[in-house]
Steps between C-alpha positions, in 0.01 A plus 500: 500500500278198553210719621536722190498195269191354675312836459598519133410137444163556661434800283583288197261227603219756543575617143447148378861407458599132544773378727841442354597163359841381385834387632621605845797718397578620857699191584714535187556866591638371832720239338641733236576769765662244728716364221615847403568588865748213515708697257435834661245604236141454638301546187140564614544625854314820400181298469485463884167636630675748730697647217192541287281646775771736623524659156165676554641709782778638284241722334434676831848639541642476150196545283686727255759236411420257209665218692248537784208455264674218318542314830136558598377387158587143585258510789221653291568248226464216757169646619366519144615147436307377807190682396520355147572150626392471863746320722776483235765664729443309817440157343725511189775765526590608850848365585450538869180288509665251266802481740269425785329230296841345420583484872170332565559249220856430623356442853242255360757322285735467800217364711416255223859387487511444877159318501585325166177621342381807311319772696128448462423865443673516154582149381616621157790706651777249573845575620679400170267741309576783736877431485505485119302824467731673749812373324393605149364840619816592702719377213310715251530804731879447524534478122295814444698682768821402326363625169373822673836570646673437167274747329487745784710811552847455652473794741257494794273806546558763765349380828416696814765526773557187702397266220642147510693357204271478198441125504393515861306823462262390224431180697430674830314807381128455541408776251293657780575859397569622852826661399334664201242668720741586785754681287471882556692571178284289276804345335403131561291359223386146408692316237266442208709229338784702362747279690348162442184316602642387841529858620152613393343738757818518711616846608755691292648850526462786257681835559360716230321734745637429850759291687533257792514752785778473761257546789260215403507117553122451486501233225724283714270541794182387328634200304328189652717229349863606548555570128604846624709466811414758778768768545563800718546856368864502595573203282320646194817642341652151487190349336624474142207542258688556174790677327459830305643510148566827317458541127708798395339500160182614677654694789479877468866528607591304194335763294697784657199606704493567878327252733552378850160342576617146581767609744276767660217262568705196614411456873823300565747731335617222276542707175772738407617644167841424361662598166520218249789509257311254282169700484690830545232627733379469861344163571292375802705260709317273744653379823385135542578509870240774556240424231228249569311555176212699648417654160512870611745574220274338243188677621684839496661458154339755272564328162195379312357264384791285611695563820874546479545322833311176565516262791560144387461184715802406705665161434 
């Protein structure tokens, strides 16, 4: 990421663009994210350089999906920004570089405290100033996280198998896109903000065209951070992804038409049809002990534009 920004900044200087000036926002991005993380809602983690750079590679395997291009657009926007204002990313915005600067400042401040004098390299940065800035930044991040959670959706999105509880998942996920590119079904897509700012660019599942196959655990094998716990194929049936819900107002059986698609395609044999006295028709009944929410039933459901059976996130 740094090399790409250096090349873009160099191109901008050759075009006569001036270097960026203004406040160093990277440190405040770090503080706000840290404050939100204390409440399990890291606001700006998606601005990590790894997350931005990895978005480019989504186009290679998922170029037909709008979410892939949306993730990659953040990288291209950063390149364009560095060309327009050379050095703006590395010196003013990058949270990773800012975090390293903060560690250096803390080291100098600690050394000054021990030696009872301010470090000679940057005499204007004193320990009280750094402490105040950290306190107000983290406090602001916590307040914004509280507001974000209050305004956010009550249900978490569908996550790949092996995902940790939501608060831990969004903090550990590096937004690297490995799981997106490794999925053979193409059902893992990046969250584009539908479920709150903290989960931006994290992986979510969509079962419109395919399902989480019973013979695949690739996403859990390529996750570098532990946000998706590794699992074996034999434990896949117990990895609860979600819970299917049936809308009989949309189901063909509720309209006195024949259909057995959901039961026929269920790889775990978790669906059977029972007669409902209330609906006075056959209704799909799901065995929670067999179903792991793989989405095969939703993918196979023939109703359009809305599916009669949809997998919802588990509690």
